[in-house]
C-alpha positions as CSV (number, residue, x, y, z in Angstrom):
1,X,-25.9,74.2,-19.9
2,X,-23.6,73.4,-22.8
3,X,-25.5,70.2,-23.5
4,X,-28.8,72.1,-24.1
5,X,-27.2,73.9,-27.0
6,X,-26.5,70.7,-28.8
7,X,-28.9,68.6,-31.0
8,X,-30.0,65.5,-29.1
9,X,-28.0,63.2,-31.4
10,X,-24.9,65.3,-30.9
11,X,-25.2,65.0,-27.1
12,X,-25.5,61.3,-27.3
13,X,-22.5,61.1,-29.6
14,X,-20.6,63.2,-27.1
15,X,-21.5,60.7,-24.3
16,X,-20.3,57.7,-26.3
17,X,-17.1,59.6,-27.1
18,X,-16.5,60.4,-23.5
19,X,-17.3,56.8,-22.3
20,X,-15.8,54.3,-24.8
21,X,-16.4,50.6,-24.3
22,X,-13.4,49.4,-22.3
23,X,-14.1,45.7,-23.0
24,X,-13.1,44.6,-19.5
25,X,-15.3,43.5,-16.7
26,X,-15.0,44.3,-13.8
27,X,-13.6,47.7,-14.6
28,X,-9.9,48.0,-13.7
29,X,-8.9,50.8,-11.4
30,X,-6.8,52.3,-14.1
31,X,-7.0,51.5,-17.8
32,X,-5.6,53.1,-20.9
33,X,-5.7,51.6,-24.4
34,X,-4.7,52.4,-28.0
35,X,-6.0,51.2,-31.4
36,X,-3.2,49.0,-32.7
37,X,-4.1,45.5,-33.6
38,X,-1.9,42.6,-32.5
39,X,-2.4,38.9,-33.2
40,X,-1.9,36.0,-30.8
41,X,-1.0,32.4,-31.5
42,X,-0.2,29.4,-29.4
43,X,3.5,29.8,-29.9
44,X,3.8,32.9,-27.8
45,X,6.8,32.7,-25.5
46,X,5.6,32.6,-21.8
47,X,8.0,33.1,-18.9
48,X,7.5,33.0,-15.2
49,X,10.0,34.9,-13.1
50,X,12.5,34.6,-15.9
51,X,12.1,30.9,-16.6
52,X,10.3,29.4,-19.6
53,X,6.7,28.3,-18.7
54,X,5.1,25.9,-21.2
55,X,1.6,26.4,-22.4
56,X,0.1,22.9,-21.8
57,X,-3.5,22.6,-22.9
58,X,-5.7,21.5,-20.1
59,X,-3.0,21.6,-17.5
60,X,-4.2,20.7,-14.0
61,X,-1.9,21.2,-11.0
62,X,-1.0,18.3,-8.9
63,X,-0.5,20.5,-5.8
64,X,-0.5,24.1,-4.7
65,X,2.8,25.6,-5.6
66,X,2.8,29.1,-7.0
67,X,4.3,27.9,-10.3
68,X,1.6,25.2,-10.7
69,X,-1.2,27.7,-10.0
70,X,0.3,30.2,-12.5
71,X,0.9,27.6,-15.2
72,X,-2.7,26.3,-14.8
73,X,-3.9,29.9,-15.0
74,X,-2.0,30.5,-18.3
75,X,-3.4,27.3,-19.7
76,X,-7.0,28.4,-18.9
77,X,-6.5,31.9,-20.2
78,X,-5.0,30.9,-23.5
79,X,-7.5,28.1,-23.9
80,X,-10.3,30.5,-23.1
81,X,-9.1,32.8,-26.0
82,X,-8.5,30.0,-28.5
83,X,-11.5,27.8,-27.8
84,X,-14.3,30.3,-27.0
85,X,-14.7,31.2,-30.7
86,X,-15.9,34.7,-29.8
87,X,-16.3,36.6,-33.1
88,X,-17.7,39.9,-31.8
89,X,-20.2,40.6,-34.6
90,X,-23.0,40.7,-32.0
91,X,-21.4,43.9,-30.5
92,X,-21.7,45.8,-33.7
93,X,-24.4,47.1,-36.0
94,X,-25.3,44.8,-38.9
95,X,-23.1,45.1,-42.0
96,X,-20.5,47.2,-40.2
97,X,-16.8,46.6,-40.4
98,X,-15.9,45.3,-37.0
99,X,-12.6,43.4,-37.4
100,X,-9.2,43.9,-39.0
101,X,-8.2,42.7,-42.4
102,X,-6.1,39.6,-41.8
103,X,-4.6,39.8,-45.3
104,X,-3.0,43.2,-44.8
105,X,-0.2,42.0,-42.7
106,X,-0.2,40.9,-39.1
107,X,1.8,42.1,-36.1
108,X,2.2,39.4,-33.5
109,X,2.4,39.3,-29.8
110,X,5.8,37.8,-29.1
111,X,6.2,37.4,-25.3
112,X,4.1,37.0,-22.2
113,X,6.4,37.9,-19.3
114,X,4.9,37.0,-15.9
115,X,6.6,38.3,-12.8
116,X,5.5,37.4,-9.2
117,X,7.2,40.0,-7.0
118,X,6.9,38.1,-3.6
119,X,6.7,34.6,-2.5
120,X,3.3,33.3,-1.7
121,X,2.5,32.8,2.0
122,X,0.9,29.4,2.9
123,X,-2.4,31.3,3.5
124,X,-2.5,32.6,-0.1
125,X,-4.5,29.5,-1.1
126,X,-6.9,29.6,1.8
127,X,-6.8,33.2,3.0
128,X,-8.6,35.1,5.6
129,X,-10.0,38.3,4.0
130,X,-7.1,40.8,3.5
131,X,-4.4,38.1,3.7
132,X,-3.6,37.9,0.0
133,X,-2.7,40.7,-2.3
134,X,-4.8,40.4,-5.5
135,X,-3.4,43.5,-7.3
136,X,-1.7,43.3,-10.7
137,X,-0.3,45.4,-13.5
138,X,-0.7,44.5,-17.1
139,X,0.9,46.1,-20.1
140,X,0.9,45.3,-23.8
141,X,3.3,47.2,-26.0
142,X,2.8,47.9,-29.7
143,X,6.0,45.9,-30.3
144,X,4.1,42.8,-29.0
145,X,5.5,42.3,-25.5
146,X,3.1,41.5,-22.7
147,X,4.1,42.0,-19.1
148,X,2.0,40.9,-16.2
149,X,3.3,41.7,-12.7
150,X,1.7,40.9,-9.3
151,X,2.6,40.4,-5.7
152,X,0.9,37.0,-5.4
153,X,0.0,34.1,-7.8
154,X,-3.6,35.0,-7.1
155,X,-3.0,38.5,-8.5
156,X,-1.5,36.9,-11.6
157,X,-4.7,34.8,-12.0
158,X,-6.7,38.1,-11.8
159,X,-4.5,39.7,-14.5
160,X,-4.7,36.6,-16.7
161,X,-8.5,36.9,-16.7
162,X,-8.3,40.5,-17.7
163,X,-5.9,39.5,-20.5
164,X,-8.4,37.1,-22.0
165,X,-11.0,39.8,-22.3
166,X,-8.8,41.8,-24.6
167,X,-9.0,39.3,-27.4
168,X,-11.4,38.2,-30.1
169,X,-11.5,35.4,-32.7
170,X,-11.5,36.6,-36.3
171,X,-14.4,35.4,-38.5
172,X,-11.9,33.5,-40.7
173,X,-11.6,31.2,-37.7
174,X,-7.8,31.0,-37.8
175,X,-6.7,34.3,-36.1
176,X,-7.1,35.8,-32.7
177,X,-6.4,39.5,-32.1
178,X,-6.7,42.5,-29.8
179,X,-7.5,45.9,-31.3
180,X,-6.5,47.7,-28.1
181,X,-2.7,47.9,-28.0
182,X,-0.9,49.6,-26.3
183,X,-2.6,48.6,-23.1
184,X,-1.7,49.7,-19.5
185,X,-3.7,48.5,-16.6
186,X,-3.2,48.9,-12.9
187,X,-5.8,47.1,-10.8
188,X,-6.7,45.9,-7.4
189,X,-9.9,45.0,-5.6
190,X,-11.8,47.4,-3.3
191,X,-13.2,44.6,-1.1
192,X,-11.4,41.4,-0.2
193,X,-14.6,39.3,0.1
194,X,-16.5,38.9,-3.1
195,X,-18.8,36.0,-3.1
196,X,-21.8,33.8,-3.9
197,X,-23.9,31.8,-1.4
198,X,-25.2,28.6,-3.0
199,X,-27.9,26.7,-1.2
200,X,-27.6,22.9,-1.9
201,X,-30.3,21.8,0.5
202,X,-33.6,22.9,-1.1
203,X,-32.3,21.6,-4.4
204,X,-29.2,19.5,-5.1
205,X,-26.5,20.7,-7.5
206,X,-24.2,18.1,-9.0
207,X,-20.5,18.7,-8.6
208,X,-20.1,19.8,-12.3
209,X,-22.6,22.6,-11.8
210,X,-20.7,23.8,-8.8
211,X,-17.3,23.7,-10.7
212,X,-18.9,25.6,-13.6
213,X,-20.1,28.2,-11.1
214,X,-16.5,28.5,-9.7
215,X,-15.2,29.1,-13.2
216,X,-17.7,31.9,-13.9
217,X,-16.8,33.4,-10.5
218,X,-13.1,33.5,-11.3
219,X,-13.9,35.1,-14.7
220,X,-15.9,37.8,-12.8
221,X,-13.1,38.2,-10.1
222,X,-15.4,36.8,-7.4
223,X,-13.4,34.9,-4.8
224,X,-15.6,33.3,-2.2
225,X,-18.1,30.4,-2.7
226,X,-20.2,29.9,0.4
227,X,-22.0,26.6,0.2
228,X,-25.1,26.4,2.5
229,X,-24.8,22.7,2.4
230,X,-27.6,21.5,4.7
231,X,-30.9,22.7,6.0
232,X,-34.2,21.3,7.3
233,X,-35.1,20.1,3.8
234,X,-32.1,17.8,3.2
235,X,-28.7,16.6,4.3
236,X,-26.6,15.9,1.2
237,X,-23.3,16.0,3.0
238,X,-21.7,12.6,3.6
239,X,-20.2,12.3,7.1
240,X,-18.3,9.0,7.4
241,X,-18.5,9.1,11.2
242,X,-22.3,9.6,10.9
243,X,-23.4,8.0,7.7
244,X,-27.0,7.9,8.7
245,X,-27.2,11.7,8.3
246,X,-27.1,11.5,4.5
247,X,-28.4,8.0,4.0
248,X,-31.7,9.1,5.7
249,X,-31.5,12.8,5.2
250,X,-30.6,13.3,1.5
251,X,-33.4,13.8,-1.1
252,X,-32.0,10.6,-2.8
253,X,-28.9,8.5,-2.5
254,X,-27.7,9.9,-5.8
255,X,-27.9,13.5,-4.4
256,X,-25.0,13.5,-1.9
257,X,-21.5,15.0,-1.7
258,X,-18.9,12.5,-0.7
259,X,-15.6,13.5,1.0
260,X,-14.0,13.1,-2.4
261,X,-16.6,15.5,-3.9
262,X,-15.9,18.1,-1.2
263,X,-12.2,17.9,-1.7
264,X,-12.5,18.1,-5.5
265,X,-14.7,21.2,-5.2
266,X,-12.4,22.9,-2.8
267,X,-9.2,22.1,-4.8
268,X,-10.9,23.3,-8.0
269,X,-11.6,26.6,-6.3
270,X,-8.1,27.0,-4.8
271,X,-6.5,26.6,-8.3
272,X,-8.8,29.5,-9.5
273,X,-8.4,31.8,-6.6
274,X,-11.9,31.0,-5.3
275,X,-12.0,29.9,-1.7
276,X,-14.9,27.5,-1.0
277,X,-16.3,27.4,2.6
278,X,-19.2,25.6,4.1
279,X,-22.2,26.4,6.3
280,X,-24.1,24.0,8.5
281,X,-26.9,26.2,9.7
282,X,-27.9,25.7,13.4
283,X,-29.5,25.7,15.9
284,X,-32.5,26.3,13.6
285,X,-32.7,25.2,10.0
286,X,-31.5,21.8,11.1
287,X,-34.7,19.7,11.2
288,X,-33.6,17.1,8.7
289,X,-31.4,15.6,11.5
290,X,-34.6,14.3,13.0
291,X,-34.8,11.7,10.3
292,X,-31.8,10.0,11.7
293,X,-31.6,11.5,15.3
294,X,-35.1,12.4,16.4
295,X,-34.0,12.7,20.0
296,X,-31.9,15.8,19.1
297,X,-34.6,17.8,17.3
298,X,-37.7,19.7,18.3
299,X,-40.6,20.9,16.1
300,X,-39.7,19.0,13.0
301,X,-42.4,19.2,10.4
302,X,-44.9,20.7,12.9
303,X,-47.9,22.4,11.4
304,X,-49.0,25.0,10.8
305,X,-45.4,25.6,10.0
306,X,-45.4,29.4,10.2
307,X,-45.8,29.1,14.0
308,X,-42.5,27.2,14.3
309,X,-40.3,28.4,11.5
310,X,-40.0,30.5,8.3
311,X,-40.7,27.6,5.9
312,X,-41.5,23.8,6.2
313,X,-40.4,21.4,7.4
314,X,-39.0,23.3,10.4
315,X,-37.0,21.8,13.2
316,X,-34.3,23.0,15.6
317,X,-31.7,21.6,17.9
318,X,-32.7,21.2,21.6
319,X,-30.8,23.9,23.3
320,X,-30.7,22.3,26.7
321,X,-29.6,18.7,25.8
322,X,-26.1,17.4,26.2
323,X,-26.7,14.8,23.5
324,X,-26.7,17.6,20.9
325,X,-23.3,18.7,22.0
326,X,-22.0,15.1,21.8
327,X,-23.4,14.8,18.3
328,X,-21.8,18.0,17.1
329,X,-18.5,17.1,18.5
330,X,-18.5,13.8,16.5
331,X,-19.7,15.7,13.4
332,X,-17.1,18.4,13.5
333,X,-14.2,16.0,14.4
334,X,-15.0,14.2,11.2
335,X,-15.6,17.3,9.0
336,X,-13.2,20.0,10.1
337,X,-10.0,18.2,9.3
338,X,-11.2,17.7,5.8
339,X,-12.2,21.4,5.3
340,X,-9.2,23.0,7.0
341,X,-6.6,22.4,4.3
342,X,-8.5,24.4,1.7
343,X,-10.5,27.1,3.7
344,X,-10.1,29.6,6.5
345,X,-13.8,29.9,7.3
346,X,-16.7,27.9,8.6
347,X,-20.3,29.2,8.8
348,X,-22.3,28.1,11.8
349,X,-25.6,29.8,10.7
350,X,-27.8,31.2,13.3
351,X,-30.6,32.8,11.3
352,X,-34.4,32.7,11.9
353,X,-34.4,30.7,15.1
354,X,-38.0,30.6,16.2
355,X,-38.5,31.0,20.0
356,X,-41.7,28.9,19.9
357,X,-39.7,25.7,19.0
358,X,-38.4,25.5,22.6
359,X,-41.9,25.4,24.0
360,X,-41.9,21.7,22.6
361,X,-38.5,21.0,24.1
362,X,-39.0,19.0,27.3
363,X,-35.8,20.5,28.7
364,X,-37.0,24.0,28.4
365,X,-40.8,24.5,27.8
366,X,-40.5,28.2,27.3
367,X,-40.3,30.8,24.5
368,X,-39.0,33.6,26.7
369,X,-35.9,35.4,25.5
370,X,-34.5,35.6,29.0
371,X,-34.6,31.8,29.2
372,X,-33.3,31.0,25.7
373,X,-30.6,33.6,25.4
374,X,-28.2,32.1,28.0
375,X,-28.7,28.7,26.4
376,X,-28.0,30.1,22.9
377,X,-24.9,31.9,24.2
378,X,-23.5,28.7,25.6
379,X,-24.3,26.9,22.3
380,X,-22.5,29.4,20.2
381,X,-19.5,29.6,22.5
382,X,-19.1,25.9,22.4
383,X,-19.4,25.5,18.6
384,X,-17.2,28.5,17.9
385,X,-14.5,27.1,20.2
386,X,-14.6,23.9,18.1
387,X,-14.3,26.0,14.9
388,X,-11.3,27.9,16.3
389,X,-9.7,24.7,17.6
390,X,-9.8,23.4,14.0
391,X,-8.0,26.6,13.0
392,X,-11.0,27.9,11.1
393,X,-12.7,31.3,11.6
394,X,-16.4,31.3,12.5
395,X,-19.1,33.1,10.5
396,X,-22.7,33.7,11.8
397,X,-25.8,35.3,10.5
398,X,-26.7,38.7,11.9
399,X,-29.5,37.6,14.2
400,X,-27.0,36.0,16.6
401,X,-25.5,39.4,17.8
402,X,-28.4,41.7,16.9
403,X,-31.6,39.8,17.7
404,X,-30.3,37.4,20.4
405,X,-27.7,39.7,21.9
406,X,-25.2,36.9,21.9
407,X,-21.6,37.9,22.6
408,X,-19.3,36.7,19.8
409,X,-15.5,36.8,19.4
410,X,-13.8,39.7,17.6
411,X,-12.5,37.2,15.0
412,X,-16.1,36.2,14.1
413,X,-17.5,37.5,10.8
414,X,-21.2,38.4,10.7
415,X,-23.2,38.0,7.5
416,X,-25.9,40.6,7.2
417,X,-29.0,40.1,5.1
418,X,-31.9,42.0,6.6
419,X,-30.9,45.4,5.2
420,X,-32.0,48.7,6.8
421,X,-29.5,49.8,9.5
422,X,-28.1,46.3,10.1
423,X,-24.6,46.8,8.6
424,X,-24.2,50.1,10.5
425,X,-25.3,48.6,13.8
426,X,-22.9,45.6,13.3
427,X,-19.9,47.7,12.3
428,X,-20.6,50.2,15.1
429,X,-20.3,47.3,17.4
430,X,-16.9,46.5,16.0
431,X,-17.9,43.4,14.0
432,X,-16.5,42.5,10.6
433,X,-19.4,42.2,8.1
434,X,-20.2,40.4,4.9
435,X,-23.2,42.2,3.3
436,X,-25.9,40.2,1.6
437,X,-28.7,42.8,1.8
438,X,-31.8,41.0,0.5
439,X,-33.2,44.2,-1.0
440,X,-30.4,44.1,-3.6
441,X,-28.4,40.9,-3.6
442,X,-30.9,38.0,-3.2
443,X,-30.9,36.4,-6.6
444,X,-33.9,34.1,-5.9
445,X,-36.3,37.0,-5.3
446,X,-39.2,38.2,-7.3
447,X,-40.0,35.0,-9.2
448,X,-43.2,34.1,-7.4
449,X,-44.4,32.0,-4.4
450,X,-43.3,28.4,-4.2
451,X,-46.2,27.7,-1.7
452,X,-49.5,26.5,-3.2
453,X,-52.8,28.3,-2.5
454,X,-56.3,26.8,-2.1
455,X,-59.3,28.4,-3.7
456,X,-61.4,30.8,-1.7
457,X,-60.2,33.4,0.8
458,X,-56.6,32.1,1.0
459,X,-56.4,32.3,-2.8
460,X,-57.7,35.9,-2.8
461,X,-55.3,36.8,0.0
462,X,-52.3,35.3,-1.8
463,X,-53.1,36.8,-5.3
464,X,-50.9,37.6,-7.3
465,X,-48.7,35.1,-5.5
466,X,-45.6,37.2,-5.1
467,X,-42.8,36.0,-2.9
468,X,-41.7,37.7,0.3
469,X,-38.8,39.6,-1.3
470,X,-40.4,40.7,-4.5
471,X,-39.4,42.2,-7.0
472,X,-36.7,40.5,-9.0
473,X,-33.2,42.0,-8.4
474,X,-32.2,43.2,-11.9
475,X,-28.6,43.7,-12.6
476,X,-29.2,47.4,-12.5
477,X,-30.6,47.2,-9.0
478,X,-27.7,44.9,-7.9
479,X,-25.2,47.3,-9.5
480,X,-26.7,50.3,-7.6
481,X,-25.9,48.9,-4.1
482,X,-23.0,50.2,-2.1
483,X,-22.3,48.0,1.0
484,X,-20.6,50.9,2.8
485,X,-23.3,53.6,2.1
486,X,-24.1,55.6,5.2
487,X,-21.1,54.3,7.2
488,X,-18.3,56.3,8.8
489,X,-14.8,55.7,7.4
490,X,-14.0,53.5,10.4
491,X,-17.2,51.5,10.1
492,X,-16.6,51.1,6.3
493,X,-13.2,49.4,7.0
494,X,-15.1,46.6,8.7
495,X,-17.1,45.7,5.7
496,X,-15.2,42.9,4.1
497,X,-17.4,42.8,1.1
498,X,-20.5,40.9,0.1
499,X,-22.2,37.8,-1.2
500,X,-25.0,37.3,-3.7
501,X,-27.5,34.7,-2.2
502,X,-28.7,31.9,-4.3
503,X,-31.4,30.3,-2.2
504,X,-32.7,27.3,-4.2
505,X,-36.4,26.8,-3.4
506,X,-37.1,27.4,-7.1
507,X,-33.6,27.1,-8.5
508,X,-32.0,23.8,-9.6
509,X,-29.4,22.7,-12.2
510,X,-31.8,23.5,-15.1
511,X,-32.0,27.3,-14.4
512,X,-29.0,27.9,-12.2
513,X,-26.8,29.7,-14.8
514,X,-29.6,31.9,-16.2
515,X,-30.6,33.1,-12.7
516,X,-27.1,33.8,-11.4
517,X,-25.3,35.1,-14.5
518,X,-24.6,37.8,-15.4
519,X,-26.3,39.4,-12.4
520,X,-23.6,38.1,-10.0
521,X,-21.1,39.7,-12.3
522,X,-22.7,43.1,-11.7
523,X,-22.1,42.8,-8.0
524,X,-18.6,41.5,-8.9
525,X,-17.8,44.9,-10.4
526,X,-19.2,46.7,-7.4
527,X,-17.1,44.7,-5.1
528,X,-13.9,44.7,-7.2
529,X,-14.0,48.2,-8.6
530,X,-16.2,50.0,-6.1
531,X,-19.2,52.2,-6.9
532,X,-17.1,55.3,-7.6
533,X,-15.5,55.7,-11.0
534,X,-12.0,57.1,-10.4
535,X,-12.1,58.9,-13.8
536,X,-15.2,60.9,-12.9
537,X,-15.4,60.8,-9.1
538,X,-19.1,59.8,-9.6
539,X,-21.0,56.6,-9.2
540,X,-20.3,54.3,-12.2
541,X,-22.9,54.9,-14.9
542,X,-25.2,52.2,-16.3
543,X,-24.7,53.8,-19.7
544,X,-21.0,53.1,-19.5
545,X,-21.4,49.7,-17.8
546,X,-24.1,48.2,-20.1
547,X,-22.0,47.7,-23.2
548,X,-19.2,46.1,-21.2
549,X,-21.6,43.8,-19.4
550,X,-23.2,42.9,-22.7
551,X,-19.8,41.9,-24.0
552,X,-19.0,40.0,-20.8
553,X,-22.2,38.1,-21.0
554,X,-21.3,37.0,-24.5
555,X,-18.0,35.8,-23.2
556,X,-19.7,33.8,-20.5
557,X,-21.9,32.1,-23.0
558,X,-19.0,31.3,-25.3
559,X,-17.2,29.7,-22.4
560,X,-20.1,27.4,-21.6
561,X,-22.3,29.4,-19.1
562,X,-25.9,29.8,-20.0
563,X,-26.1,33.4,-18.9
564,X,-29.2,35.5,-19.5
565,X,-29.3,38.4,-21.8
566,X,-29.7,41.8,-20.2
567,X,-31.0,43.6,-23.3
568,X,-32.5,42.8,-26.7
569,X,-30.0,42.3,-29.5
570,X,-30.7,45.6,-31.1
571,X,-29.3,47.3,-28.0
572,X,-26.3,45.0,-27.8
573,X,-25.4,45.8,-31.4
574,X,-26.1,49.5,-31.0
575,X,-24.9,52.4,-29.0
576,X,-25.7,52.6,-25.3
577,X,-27.7,55.9,-25.8
578,X,-30.0,54.2,-28.3
579,X,-31.5,52.2,-25.4
580,X,-31.1,54.8,-22.7
581,X,-34.2,55.7,-20.7
582,X,-35.4,59.1,-22.0
583,X,-34.8,62.1,-19.7
């Protein structure tokens, strides 16, 4: 009622006063700031648990000790401030005063005191969900003392990323400052699993693109990279015990991941608090194996494809063939020992298995569920036993328990993508769930069909050639999704978090960054901060979030990620209410 008595401009001014830009993404659980300016230089004294910690530019750990991980985090954080050259004129109206006068005296940050309150467990660097404490406390006093406290080294990494977002470069080019002292932040994630699924089978992504994605994930406080490494389209994964898989199954000999590449990717992630885990989808989505082992596969590249699979070239394992089991034993005996040092999970797939495939299988010749279900149960039991024997935890797609009624272990994590009541059904069954609801978190959606249409009736039927999951999932739609909506308190506890899916039919290295960022960062805030703003008790407002995401997008760009804009520059430079949808 009070707002109706105010002029419109006064109401918008009130909104911006109540919701100041916090300049941190994702939003911390608790954050207070002042308006004192402090300057930072490379001579700041850094200590770790009371001992001097040198700032070494470009420091790369040789191992996985807590000190090495923290020292590398400090190096990246300070380099991120000094090298990004982020002069924030783009966040302010033209011709406005947006930075301090460096010639009127400078108060300096003197110390960065880092305290890790507990010793890291071995699992800290390849944790199961909920096995590592990522919380941290960060304070900056007006006297110039910074204190960062965390339980684990991973919590310290999260705090250091927040620290970088408090600083800007002055337009003189020789000073770096924060205008926000004193600062007090208490922070911790709502969900332990905050991830991205990257499909490297439809299109190949060079290692450097994956490493850059890991960097942007760490800046967004995302902590799981799920690599869907093979599919019916290609097998880029080099398996020394089975070299023919990649030599015959990769798109090109140059588009493969060697064991050294996989180790490099996983180590890179560990040092940034991003756990990389892999998926070999099966028993469907595996047709490419036919190029090297045709005796194991049925329905490869059969036409019309839609009778046999969701997309060409189809192909599934024969479910009643002992040679398939021998093949997988050899594959996993090679692969698992190389993954286990750096990951706690392995994804065995299980989505979109077409019953018709087994009609072509000479050992089955049926598409009846009552015939196929026992065979699939045995297949899953066998492969998950191998995963567990390798001291990894199995992950499957939701069709395995929901569509096929396969019994899975209580340790198994289920990835849900079909939306609707799936998450509620799975949690009601007692399963731990990763939410990838395609209605909200499929980043490839809404950009048109990748199939081609002939003229005539087919053309008319296909027009205007939208894809199956149209429309595009804008950051606002992504930001609106709550993975625990409609669940009981006990069901919600089983939701580990979520993953943004980057299926790569029309995504390759040329457009990867622009499609993923900053939309994935929007989900990063949902998964880190939760949908409810503790200050208001209401769902977080786009009006409050937009300026912060605009700023974070600028930081991504300055640090080498080609993130897409979310608004025109007038809106970035203006007040949030100036580009608000009219009521």
